[in-house]
N, CA, C, O and CB atoms as a CASP TS submission, in Angstrom:
PFRMAT TS
TARGET T0000
AUTHOR 0000-0000-0000
METHOD Language model
MODEL 1
PARENT N/A
ATOM      1  N   GLY     1     105.115  86.372 115.744  1.00  0.00           N
ATOM      2  CA  GLY     1     104.303  87.430 116.252  1.00  0.00           C
ATOM      3  C   GLY     1     104.392  88.689 115.450  1.00  0.00           C
ATOM      4  O   GLY     1     103.701  89.661 115.757  1.00  0.00           O
ATOM      5  N   ASP     2     105.201  88.711 114.452  1.00  0.00           N
ATOM      6  CA  ASP     2     105.544  89.808 113.535  1.00  0.00           C
ATOM      7  C   ASP     2     104.328  89.839 112.495  1.00  0.00           C
ATOM      8  O   ASP     2     103.583  88.871 112.337  1.00  0.00           O
ATOM      9  CB  ASP     2     107.045  89.555 112.793  1.00  0.00           C
ATOM     10  N   ILE     3     104.212  90.941 111.862  1.00  0.00           N
ATOM     11  CA  ILE     3     103.117  91.288 111.095  1.00  0.00           C
ATOM     12  C   ILE     3     103.754  91.180 109.582  1.00  0.00           C
ATOM     13  O   ILE     3     104.790  91.811 109.376  1.00  0.00           O
ATOM     14  CB  ILE     3     102.506  92.795 111.536  1.00  0.00           C
ATOM     15  N   VAL     4     103.222  90.466 108.595  1.00  0.00           N
ATOM     16  CA  VAL     4     103.851  90.303 107.454  1.00  0.00           C
ATOM     17  C   VAL     4     102.724  90.589 106.314  1.00  0.00           C
ATOM     18  O   VAL     4     101.722  89.875 106.270  1.00  0.00           O
ATOM     19  CB  VAL     4     104.519  88.890 107.425  1.00  0.00           C
ATOM     20  N   GLY     5     102.916  91.634 105.411  1.00  0.00           N
ATOM     21  CA  GLY     5     101.979  91.861 104.474  1.00  0.00           C
ATOM     22  C   GLY     5     102.534  92.152 102.904  1.00  0.00           C
ATOM     23  O   GLY     5     103.581  92.766 102.698  1.00  0.00           O
ATOM     24  N   GLY     6     101.844  91.723 102.041  1.00  0.00           N
ATOM     25  CA  GLY     6     102.364  91.948 100.686  1.00  0.00           C
ATOM     26  C   GLY     6     101.484  91.979  99.748  1.00  0.00           C
ATOM     27  O   GLY     6     100.355  91.531  99.955  1.00  0.00           O
ATOM     28  N   ASP     7     101.834  92.499  98.582  1.00  0.00           N
ATOM     29  CA  ASP     7     101.139  92.671  97.318  1.00  0.00           C
ATOM     30  C   ASP     7     102.215  92.582  96.139  1.00  0.00           C
ATOM     31  O   ASP     7     103.406  92.308  96.285  1.00  0.00           O
ATOM     32  CB  ASP     7     100.346  94.086  97.310  1.00  0.00           C
ATOM     33  N   GLY     8     101.586  92.857  94.997  1.00  0.00           N
ATOM     34  CA  GLY     8     102.366  92.671  93.687  1.00  0.00           C
ATOM     35  C   GLY     8     103.539  93.676  93.724  1.00  0.00           C
ATOM     36  O   GLY     8     104.389  93.562  92.842  1.00  0.00           O
ATOM     37  N   GLU     9     103.665  94.574  94.580  1.00  0.00           N
ATOM     38  CA  GLU     9     104.806  95.571  94.558  1.00  0.00           C
ATOM     39  C   GLU     9     105.835  95.263  95.603  1.00  0.00           C
ATOM     40  O   GLU     9     106.900  95.880  95.580  1.00  0.00           O
ATOM     41  CB  GLU     9     104.294  97.011  94.782  1.00  0.00           C
ATOM     42  N   GLY    10     105.601  94.375  96.499  1.00  0.00           N
ATOM     43  CA  GLY    10     106.653  94.205  97.469  1.00  0.00           C
ATOM     44  C   GLY    10     106.084  93.545  98.791  1.00  0.00           C
ATOM     45  O   GLY    10     104.907  93.183  98.777  1.00  0.00           O
ATOM     46  N   VAL    11     106.810  93.374  99.880  1.00  0.00           N
ATOM     47  CA  VAL    11     106.535  92.971 100.965  1.00  0.00           C
ATOM     48  C   VAL    11     106.934  93.655 102.316  1.00  0.00           C
ATOM     49  O   VAL    11     108.012  94.250 102.298  1.00  0.00           O
ATOM     50  CB  VAL    11     106.912  91.904 100.866  1.00  0.00           C
ATOM     51  N   VAL    12     106.290  93.658 103.372  1.00  0.00           N
ATOM     52  CA  VAL    12     106.741  94.530 104.279  1.00  0.00           C
ATOM     53  C   VAL    12     106.524  93.639 105.639  1.00  0.00           C
ATOM     54  O   VAL    12     105.539  92.920 105.811  1.00  0.00           O
ATOM     55  CB  VAL    12     105.954  95.979 104.183  1.00  0.00           C
ATOM     56  N   VAL    13     107.559  93.791 106.549  1.00  0.00           N
ATOM     57  CA  VAL    13     107.471  92.984 107.922  1.00  0.00           C
ATOM     58  C   VAL    13     107.609  94.055 108.911  1.00  0.00           C
ATOM     59  O   VAL    13     108.557  94.837 108.975  1.00  0.00           O
ATOM     60  CB  VAL    13     108.670  91.785 108.157  1.00  0.00           C
ATOM     61  N   ILE    14     106.391  94.020 109.819  1.00  0.00           N
ATOM     62  CA  ILE    14     106.190  95.017 111.011  1.00  0.00           C
ATOM     63  C   ILE    14     106.725  94.184 112.187  1.00  0.00           C
ATOM     64  O   ILE    14     106.345  93.015 112.252  1.00  0.00           O
ATOM     65  CB  ILE    14     104.523  95.523 111.266  1.00  0.00           C
ATOM     66  N   PRO    15     107.568  94.656 113.127  1.00  0.00           N
ATOM     67  CA  PRO    15     108.050  93.824 114.047  1.00  0.00           C
ATOM     68  C   PRO    15     106.573  93.824 115.257  1.00  0.00           C
ATOM     69  O   PRO    15     105.894  94.850 115.313  1.00  0.00           O
ATOM     70  CB  PRO    15     109.710  94.483 114.632  1.00  0.00           C
ATOM     71  N   ALA    16     106.258  92.780 116.023  1.00  0.00           N
ATOM     72  CA  ALA    16     105.057  92.731 116.693  1.00  0.00           C
ATOM     73  C   ALA    16     105.095  93.904 117.738  1.00  0.00           C
ATOM     74  O   ALA    16     103.998  94.385 118.024  1.00  0.00           O
ATOM     75  CB  ALA    16     104.842  91.322 117.330  1.00  0.00           C
ATOM     76  N   HIS    17     106.195  94.425 118.340  1.00  0.00           N
ATOM     77  CA  HIS    17     106.188  95.460 119.207  1.00  0.00           C
ATOM     78  C   HIS    17     105.924  96.948 118.713  1.00  0.00           C
ATOM     79  O   HIS    17     105.765  97.932 119.437  1.00  0.00           O
ATOM     80  CB  HIS    17     107.377  95.378 119.813  1.00  0.00           C
ATOM     81  N   LEU    18     105.911  96.904 117.413  1.00  0.00           N
ATOM     82  CA  LEU    18     105.594  98.252 116.578  1.00  0.00           C
ATOM     83  C   LEU    18     104.129  98.347 116.010  1.00  0.00           C
ATOM     84  O   LEU    18     103.584  99.396 115.667  1.00  0.00           O
ATOM     85  CB  LEU    18     106.606  98.359 115.277  1.00  0.00           C
ATOM     86  N   ALA    19     103.579  97.093 115.966  1.00  0.00           N
ATOM     87  CA  ALA    19     102.374  97.087 115.170  1.00  0.00           C
ATOM     88  C   ALA    19     101.328  97.926 115.511  1.00  0.00           C
ATOM     89  O   ALA    19     100.665  98.401 114.589  1.00  0.00           O
ATOM     90  CB  ALA    19     101.868  95.905 115.126  1.00  0.00           C
ATOM     91  N   ASP    20     100.994  98.255 116.883  1.00  0.00           N
ATOM     92  CA  ASP    20      99.990  99.190 117.146  1.00  0.00           C
ATOM     93  C   ASP    20     100.289 100.554 116.738  1.00  0.00           C
ATOM     94  O   ASP    20      99.400 101.185 116.167  1.00  0.00           O
ATOM     95  CB  ASP    20      99.689  99.178 118.479  1.00  0.00           C
ATOM     96  N   GLU    21     101.532 101.147 116.971  1.00  0.00           N
ATOM     97  CA  GLU    21     101.957 102.256 116.719  1.00  0.00           C
ATOM     98  C   GLU    21     101.961 102.456 115.019  1.00  0.00           C
ATOM     99  O   GLU    21     101.662 103.521 114.479  1.00  0.00           O
ATOM    100  CB  GLU    21     103.266 102.358 117.448  1.00  0.00           C
ATOM    101  N   VAL    22     102.306 101.387 114.388  1.00  0.00           N
ATOM    102  CA  VAL    22     102.299 101.602 112.830  1.00  0.00           C
ATOM    103  C   VAL    22     100.904 101.663 112.341  1.00  0.00           C
ATOM    104  O   VAL    22     100.541 102.324 111.368  1.00  0.00           O
ATOM    105  CB  VAL    22     103.054 100.428 112.035  1.00  0.00           C
ATOM    106  N   ALA    23     100.040 100.820 113.197  1.00  0.00           N
ATOM    107  CA  ALA    23      98.595 101.061 112.604  1.00  0.00           C
ATOM    108  C   ALA    23      98.012 102.201 113.011  1.00  0.00           C
ATOM    109  O   ALA    23      97.106 102.622 112.293  1.00  0.00           O
ATOM    110  CB  ALA    23      97.637 100.038 112.924  1.00  0.00           C
ATOM    111  N   GLU    24      98.345 102.923 114.153  1.00  0.00           N
ATOM    112  CA  GLU    24      97.714 104.143 114.427  1.00  0.00           C
ATOM    113  C   GLU    24      98.301 105.328 113.395  1.00  0.00           C
ATOM    114  O   GLU    24      97.570 106.257 113.053  1.00  0.00           O
ATOM    115  CB  GLU    24      97.961 104.479 115.993  1.00  0.00           C
ATOM    116  N   GLU    25      99.529 105.227 112.984  1.00  0.00           N
ATOM    117  CA  GLU    25      99.954 106.167 112.056  1.00  0.00           C
ATOM    118  C   GLU    25      99.382 105.925 110.769  1.00  0.00           C
ATOM    119  O   GLU    25      99.037 106.940 110.165  1.00  0.00           O
ATOM    120  CB  GLU    25     101.340 106.205 111.972  1.00  0.00           C
ATOM    121  N   ALA    26      99.189 104.766 110.172  1.00  0.00           N
ATOM    122  CA  ALA    26      98.874 104.415 108.977  1.00  0.00           C
ATOM    123  C   ALA    26      97.276 104.964 108.922  1.00  0.00           C
ATOM    124  O   ALA    26      96.852 105.419 107.859  1.00  0.00           O
ATOM    125  CB  ALA    26      99.166 102.816 108.754  1.00  0.00           C
ATOM    126  N   THR    27      96.381 104.898 110.155  1.00  0.00           N
ATOM    127  CA  THR    27      95.192 105.302 110.055  1.00  0.00           C
ATOM    128  C   THR    27      95.137 106.865 110.012  1.00  0.00           C
ATOM    129  O   THR    27      94.256 107.409 109.346  1.00  0.00           O
ATOM    130  CB  THR    27      94.467 104.713 111.089  1.00  0.00           C
ATOM    131  N   GLU    28      96.035 107.582 110.693  1.00  0.00           N
ATOM    132  CA  GLU    28      96.072 108.909 110.565  1.00  0.00           C
ATOM    133  C   GLU    28      96.517 109.427 109.078  1.00  0.00           C
ATOM    134  O   GLU    28      96.017 110.415 108.541  1.00  0.00           O
ATOM    135  CB  GLU    28      96.963 109.384 111.630  1.00  0.00           C
ATOM    136  N   MET    29      97.373 108.738 108.588  1.00  0.00           N
ATOM    137  CA  MET    29      97.795 109.074 107.409  1.00  0.00           C
ATOM    138  C   MET    29      96.788 108.753 106.270  1.00  0.00           C
ATOM    139  O   MET    29      96.799 109.413 105.231  1.00  0.00           O
ATOM    140  CB  MET    29      99.024 108.467 107.236  1.00  0.00           C
ATOM    141  N   THR    30      96.003 107.833 106.455  1.00  0.00           N
ATOM    142  CA  THR    30      94.673 107.590 105.435  1.00  0.00           C
ATOM    143  C   THR    30      93.777 108.706 105.482  1.00  0.00           C
ATOM    144  O   THR    30      93.339 109.232 104.459  1.00  0.00           O
ATOM    145  CB  THR    30      93.745 106.281 105.823  1.00  0.00           C
ATOM    146  N   ALA    31      93.473 109.110 106.729  1.00  0.00           N
ATOM    147  CA  ALA    31      92.530 110.147 106.939  1.00  0.00           C
ATOM    148  C   ALA    31      93.093 111.433 106.419  1.00  0.00           C
ATOM    149  O   ALA    31      92.311 112.131 105.775  1.00  0.00           O
ATOM    150  CB  ALA    31      92.162 110.258 108.386  1.00  0.00           C
ATOM    151  N   PHE    32      94.285 111.854 106.585  1.00  0.00           N
ATOM    152  CA  PHE    32      94.925 113.032 105.784  1.00  0.00           C
ATOM    153  C   PHE    32      94.865 112.919 104.443  1.00  0.00           C
ATOM    154  O   PHE    32      94.564 113.916 103.787  1.00  0.00           O
ATOM    155  CB  PHE    32      96.295 113.233 106.055  1.00  0.00           C
ATOM    156  N   GLU    33      95.154 111.630 103.775  1.00  0.00           N
ATOM    157  CA  GLU    33      95.027 111.542 102.309  1.00  0.00           C
ATOM    158  C   GLU    33      93.688 111.570 101.995  1.00  0.00           C
ATOM    159  O   GLU    33      93.411 112.112 100.925  1.00  0.00           O
ATOM    160  CB  GLU    33      95.638 110.358 101.718  1.00  0.00           C
ATOM    161  N   ASP    34      92.730 111.095 102.698  1.00  0.00           N
ATOM    162  CA  ASP    34      91.306 111.448 102.273  1.00  0.00           C
ATOM    163  C   ASP    34      91.017 112.938 102.332  1.00  0.00           C
ATOM    164  O   ASP    34      90.230 113.374 101.493  1.00  0.00           O
ATOM    165  CB  ASP    34      90.271 110.722 103.175  1.00  0.00           C
ATOM    166  N   PHE    35      91.578 113.822 103.261  1.00  0.00           N
ATOM    167  CA  PHE    35      91.353 115.109 103.462  1.00  0.00           C
ATOM    168  C   PHE    35      91.760 115.722 102.114  1.00  0.00           C
ATOM    169  O   PHE    35      90.970 116.364 101.421  1.00  0.00           O
ATOM    170  CB  PHE    35      92.089 115.638 104.691  1.00  0.00           C
ATOM    171  N   VAL    36      92.926 115.508 101.814  1.00  0.00           N
ATOM    172  CA  VAL    36      93.651 115.919 100.797  1.00  0.00           C
ATOM    173  C   VAL    36      92.920 115.709  99.467  1.00  0.00           C
ATOM    174  O   VAL    36      92.667 116.676  98.749  1.00  0.00           O
ATOM    175  CB  VAL    36      94.900 115.270 100.853  1.00  0.00           C
ATOM    176  N   THR    37      92.621 114.622  99.170  1.00  0.00           N
ATOM    177  CA  THR    37      91.999 114.260  98.090  1.00  0.00           C
ATOM    178  C   THR    37      90.437 114.994  97.894  1.00  0.00           C
ATOM    179  O   THR    37      90.060 115.335  96.773  1.00  0.00           O
ATOM    180  CB  THR    37      91.986 112.745  98.179  1.00  0.00           C
ATOM    181  N   GLU    38      89.718 115.162  98.925  1.00  0.00           N
ATOM    182  CA  GLU    38      88.670 115.768  99.010  1.00  0.00           C
ATOM    183  C   GLU    38      88.792 117.273  98.731  1.00  0.00           C
ATOM    184  O   GLU    38      87.863 117.915  98.241  1.00  0.00           O
ATOM    185  CB  GLU    38      88.183 115.462 100.171  1.00  0.00           C
ATOM    186  N   LYS    39      89.871 117.762  99.033  1.00  0.00           N
ATOM    187  CA  LYS    39      90.245 119.400  98.869  1.00  0.00           C
ATOM    188  C   LYS    39      90.810 119.545  97.492  1.00  0.00           C
ATOM    189  O   LYS    39      90.616 120.616  96.918  1.00  0.00           O
ATOM    190  CB  LYS    39      91.453 120.006 100.030  1.00  0.00           C
ATOM    191  N   VAL    40      91.443 118.660  96.927  1.00  0.00           N
ATOM    192  CA  VAL    40      91.893 118.797  95.551  1.00  0.00           C
ATOM    193  C   VAL    40      90.862 118.607  94.680  1.00  0.00           C
ATOM    194  O   VAL    40      90.944 119.188  93.597  1.00  0.00           O
ATOM    195  CB  VAL    40      92.928 117.923  95.208  1.00  0.00           C
ATOM    196  N   LEU    41      89.890 117.912  94.909  1.00  0.00           N
ATOM    197  CA  LEU    41      88.721 117.616  94.051  1.00  0.00           C
ATOM    198  C   LEU    41      87.799 118.815  94.111  1.00  0.00           C
ATOM    199  O   LEU    41      86.910 118.992  93.277  1.00  0.00           O
ATOM    200  CB  LEU    41      87.967 116.298  94.506  1.00  0.00           C
ATOM    201  N   GLU    42      88.039 119.637  95.129  1.00  0.00           N
ATOM    202  CA  GLU    42      86.923 120.841  95.280  1.00  0.00           C
ATOM    203  C   GLU    42      87.836 121.978  94.542  1.00  0.00           C
ATOM    204  O   GLU    42      87.399 123.126  94.458  1.00  0.00           O
ATOM    205  CB  GLU    42      86.415 121.309  97.146  1.00  0.00           C
ATOM    206  N   GLY    43      89.071 121.641  94.027  1.00  0.00           N
ATOM    207  CA  GLY    43      89.654 122.681  93.362  1.00  0.00           C
ATOM    208  C   GLY    43      91.002 123.480  94.186  1.00  0.00           C
ATOM    209  O   GLY    43      91.540 124.496  93.746  1.00  0.00           O
ATOM    210  N   ARG    44      91.342 122.885  95.273  1.00  0.00           N
ATOM    211  CA  ARG    44      92.586 123.502  96.039  1.00  0.00           C
ATOM    212  C   ARG    44      93.753 123.001  95.414  1.00  0.00           C
ATOM    213  O   ARG    44      93.907 121.857  94.988  1.00  0.00           O
ATOM    214  CB  ARG    44      92.664 123.150  97.596  1.00  0.00           C
ATOM    215  N   SER    45      94.506 123.867  95.389  1.00  0.00           N
ATOM    216  CA  SER    45      96.085 123.561  95.061  1.00  0.00           C
ATOM    217  C   SER    45      96.538 122.634  95.782  1.00  0.00           C
ATOM    218  O   SER    45      96.129 122.581  96.942  1.00  0.00           O
ATOM    219  CB  SER    45      97.043 124.639  95.257  1.00  0.00           C
ATOM    220  N   ILE    46      97.427 121.723  95.348  1.00  0.00           N
ATOM    221  CA  ILE    46      98.244 120.941  96.135  1.00  0.00           C
ATOM    222  C   ILE    46      99.356 121.526  96.919  1.00  0.00           C
ATOM    223  O   ILE    46      99.875 120.961  97.883  1.00  0.00           O
ATOM    224  CB  ILE    46      98.732 120.045  95.373  1.00  0.00           C
ATOM    225  N   LEU    47      99.678 122.627  96.480  1.00  0.00           N
ATOM    226  CA  LEU    47     100.953 123.323  97.084  1.00  0.00           C
ATOM    227  C   LEU    47     100.365 123.852  98.536  1.00  0.00           C
ATOM    228  O   LEU    47      99.367 124.553  98.705  1.00  0.00           O
ATOM    229  CB  LEU    47     101.592 124.719  96.009  1.00  0.00           C
ATOM    230  N   GLY    48     101.242 123.334  99.515  1.00  0.00           N
ATOM    231  CA  GLY    48     101.113 123.757 100.806  1.00  0.00           C
ATOM    232  C   GLY    48     100.146 122.683 101.445  1.00  0.00           C
ATOM    233  O   GLY    48     100.051 122.550 102.665  1.00  0.00           O
ATOM    234  N   LEU    49      99.506 122.001 100.624  1.00  0.00           N
ATOM    235  CA  LEU    49      98.565 120.893 101.096  1.00  0.00           C
ATOM    236  C   LEU    49      99.078 119.671 101.437  1.00  0.00           C
ATOM    237  O   LEU    49      98.757 118.990 102.411  1.00  0.00           O
ATOM    238  CB  LEU    49      97.638 120.596 100.179  1.00  0.00           C
ATOM    239  N   TYR    50     100.099 119.359 100.373  1.00  0.00           N
ATOM    240  CA  TYR    50     100.697 117.965 100.513  1.00  0.00           C
ATOM    241  C   TYR    50     102.004 117.999  99.979  1.00  0.00           C
ATOM    242  O   TYR    50     102.099 118.034  98.752  1.00  0.00           O
ATOM    243  CB  TYR    50      99.898 116.861  99.808  1.00  0.00           C
ATOM    244  N   PRO    51     102.996 117.997 100.645  1.00  0.00           N
ATOM    245  CA  PRO    51     102.823 117.949 102.378  1.00  0.00           C
ATOM    246  C   PRO    51     102.274 119.118 102.924  1.00  0.00           C
ATOM    247  O   PRO    51     102.246 120.146 102.247  1.00  0.00           O
ATOM    248  CB  PRO    51     104.218 117.789 103.200  1.00  0.00           C
ATOM    249  N   PRO    52     101.759 119.078 104.262  1.00  0.00           N
ATOM    250  CA  PRO    52     100.983 120.401 104.675  1.00  0.00           C
ATOM    251  C   PRO    52     102.164 121.321 105.352  1.00  0.00           C
ATOM    252  O   PRO    52     102.399 121.282 106.560  1.00  0.00           O
ATOM    253  CB  PRO    52      99.604 120.065 105.870  1.00  0.00           C
ATOM    254  N   THR    53     102.853 122.125 104.458  1.00  0.00           N
ATOM    255  CA  THR    53     103.626 123.068 104.733  1.00  0.00           C
ATOM    256  C   THR    53     103.157 124.236 105.057  1.00  0.00           C
ATOM    257  O   THR    53     103.820 125.066 105.679  1.00  0.00           O
ATOM    258  CB  THR    53     104.327 123.194 103.931  1.00  0.00           C
ATOM    259  N   ASP    54     101.781 124.440 104.604  1.00  0.00           N
ATOM    260  CA  ASP    54     100.874 125.845 105.060  1.00  0.00           C
ATOM    261  C   ASP    54     100.564 125.499 106.292  1.00  0.00           C
ATOM    262  O   ASP    54     100.171 124.350 106.497  1.00  0.00           O
ATOM    263  CB  ASP    54      99.425 126.260 104.216  1.00  0.00           C
ATOM    264  N   GLU    55     100.670 126.335 107.248  1.00  0.00           N
ATOM    265  CA  GLU    55      99.971 126.175 108.532  1.00  0.00           C
ATOM    266  C   GLU    55      98.528 126.134 108.439  1.00  0.00           C
ATOM    267  O   GLU    55      97.942 125.548 109.349  1.00  0.00           O
ATOM    268  CB  GLU    55     100.314 127.226 109.430  1.00  0.00           C
ATOM    269  N   GLN    56      97.752 126.720 107.372  1.00  0.00           N
ATOM    270  CA  GLN    56      96.328 126.979 107.265  1.00  0.00           C
ATOM    271  C   GLN    56      95.865 125.358 106.921  1.00  0.00           C
ATOM    272  O   GLN    56      94.863 124.844 107.417  1.00  0.00           O
ATOM    273  CB  GLN    56      95.922 128.260 105.975  1.00  0.00           C
ATOM    274  N   SER    57      96.607 124.801 106.164  1.00  0.00           N
ATOM    275  CA  SER    57      96.523 123.172 105.867  1.00  0.00           C
ATOM    276  C   SER    57      96.142 122.376 107.069  1.00  0.00           C
ATOM    277  O   SER    57      95.216 121.567 107.110  1.00  0.00           O
ATOM    278  CB  SER    57      97.959 122.552 105.370  1.00  0.00           C
ATOM    279  N   LYS    58      97.068 122.733 108.186  1.00  0.00           N
ATOM    280  CA  LYS    58      96.987 121.878 109.254  1.00  0.00           C
ATOM    281  C   LYS    58      95.760 122.299 110.141  1.00  0.00           C
ATOM    282  O   LYS    58      95.257 121.472 110.902  1.00  0.00           O
ATOM    283  CB  LYS    58      98.308 121.886 110.012  1.00  0.00           C
ATOM    284  N   VAL    59      95.323 123.453 110.056  1.00  0.00           N
ATOM    285  CA  VAL    59      94.065 124.045 110.952  1.00  0.00           C
ATOM    286  C   VAL    59      93.055 123.403 110.120  1.00  0.00           C
ATOM    287  O   VAL    59      92.192 122.783 110.741  1.00  0.00           O
ATOM    288  CB  VAL    59      93.848 125.864 111.092  1.00  0.00           C
ATOM    289  N   ASP    60      92.964 123.419 108.674  1.00  0.00           N
ATOM    290  CA  ASP    60      91.808 122.980 107.838  1.00  0.00           C
ATOM    291  C   ASP    60      91.575 121.465 108.171  1.00  0.00           C
ATOM    292  O   ASP    60      90.435 121.002 108.195  1.00  0.00           O
ATOM    293  CB  ASP    60      92.099 123.211 106.222  1.00  0.00           C
ATOM    294  N   PHE    61      92.706 120.695 108.431  1.00  0.00           N
ATOM    295  CA  PHE    61      92.840 119.296 108.539  1.00  0.00           C
ATOM    296  C   PHE    61      91.963 118.855 109.941  1.00  0.00           C
ATOM    297  O   PHE    61      91.010 118.079 110.026  1.00  0.00           O
ATOM    298  CB  PHE    61      94.505 118.906 108.592  1.00  0.00           C
ATOM    299  N   ALA    62      92.538 119.519 110.835  1.00  0.00           N
ATOM    300  CA  ALA    62      91.980 119.384 112.178  1.00  0.00           C
ATOM    301  C   ALA    62      90.515 119.743 112.191  1.00  0.00           C
ATOM    302  O   ALA    62      89.733 119.053 112.846  1.00  0.00           O
ATOM    303  CB  ALA    62      92.735 120.257 113.165  1.00  0.00           C
ATOM    304  N   ALA    63      90.077 120.863 111.449  1.00  0.00           N
ATOM    305  CA  ALA    63      88.428 121.129 111.487  1.00  0.00           C
ATOM    306  C   ALA    63      87.744 120.097 110.787  1.00  0.00           C
ATOM    307  O   ALA    63      86.603 119.761 111.101  1.00  0.00           O
ATOM    308  CB  ALA    63      87.948 122.526 110.788  1.00  0.00           C
ATOM    309  N   TRP    64      88.462 119.509 109.735  1.00  0.00           N
ATOM    310  CA  TRP    64      87.899 118.441 108.895  1.00  0.00           C
ATOM    311  C   TRP    64      87.753 117.027 109.792  1.00  0.00           C
ATOM    312  O   TRP    64      86.741 116.327 109.734  1.00  0.00           O
ATOM    313  CB  TRP    64      88.909 118.232 107.560  1.00  0.00           C
ATOM    314  N   LEU    65      88.727 116.764 110.494  1.00  0.00           N
ATOM    315  CA  LEU    65      88.748 115.691 111.385  1.00  0.00           C
ATOM    316  C   LEU    65      87.558 115.638 112.425  1.00  0.00           C
ATOM    317  O   LEU    65      86.922 114.637 112.755  1.00  0.00           O
ATOM    318  CB  LEU    65      90.026 115.741 112.074  1.00  0.00           C
ATOM    319  N   LYS    66      87.401 116.928 112.863  1.00  0.00           N
ATOM    320  CA  LYS    66      86.173 117.307 113.899  1.00  0.00           C
ATOM    321  C   LYS    66      84.863 116.960 113.397  1.00  0.00           C
ATOM    322  O   LYS    66      83.923 116.367 113.927  1.00  0.00           O
ATOM    323  CB  LYS    66      86.084 118.860 114.223  1.00  0.00           C
ATOM    324  N   LYS    67      85.062 117.603 111.945  1.00  0.00           N
ATOM    325  CA  LYS    67      83.643 117.555 111.209  1.00  0.00           C
ATOM    326  C   LYS    67      83.141 116.116 110.860  1.00  0.00           C
ATOM    327  O   LYS    67      81.971 115.746 110.957  1.00  0.00           O
ATOM    328  CB  LYS    67      83.715 118.378 109.803  1.00  0.00           C
ATOM    329  N   THR    68      84.284 115.296 110.406  1.00  0.00           N
ATOM    330  CA  THR    68      83.831 113.997 109.904  1.00  0.00           C
ATOM    331  C   THR    68      83.919 112.937 110.892  1.00  0.00           C
ATOM    332  O   THR    68      83.570 111.786 110.633  1.00  0.00           O
ATOM    333  CB  THR    68      84.584 113.597 108.736  1.00  0.00           C
ATOM    334  N   GLY    69      84.408 113.321 112.095  1.00  0.00           N
ATOM    335  CA  GLY    69      84.346 112.509 113.120  1.00  0.00           C
ATOM    336  C   GLY    69      85.217 111.363 113.051  1.00  0.00           C
ATOM    337  O   GLY    69      84.911 110.266 113.516  1.00  0.00           O
ATOM    338  N   ARG    70      86.313 111.624 112.463  1.00  0.00           N
ATOM    339  CA  ARG    70      87.684 110.592 112.267  1.00  0.00           C
ATOM    340  C   ARG    70      88.668 110.787 113.240  1.00  0.00           C
ATOM    341  O   ARG    70      89.700 110.115 113.218  1.00  0.00           O
ATOM    342  CB  ARG    70      88.494 110.790 110.881  1.00  0.00           C
TER
END
């Protein structure tokens, strides 16, 4: 019942009882990385954005999530 995935860089095994939690977190992380990519392409500095150590980055991400419906 465990989840096993792999590619040319390695293999990961996710215990079945953690699969939903891991999937949810991965979805959230993908959305955040899409947000960061968009902002950097717009010319924003990575400093304070990734990781989001600047409180404004967190506020901007929340607004982006709402705007994009993610």
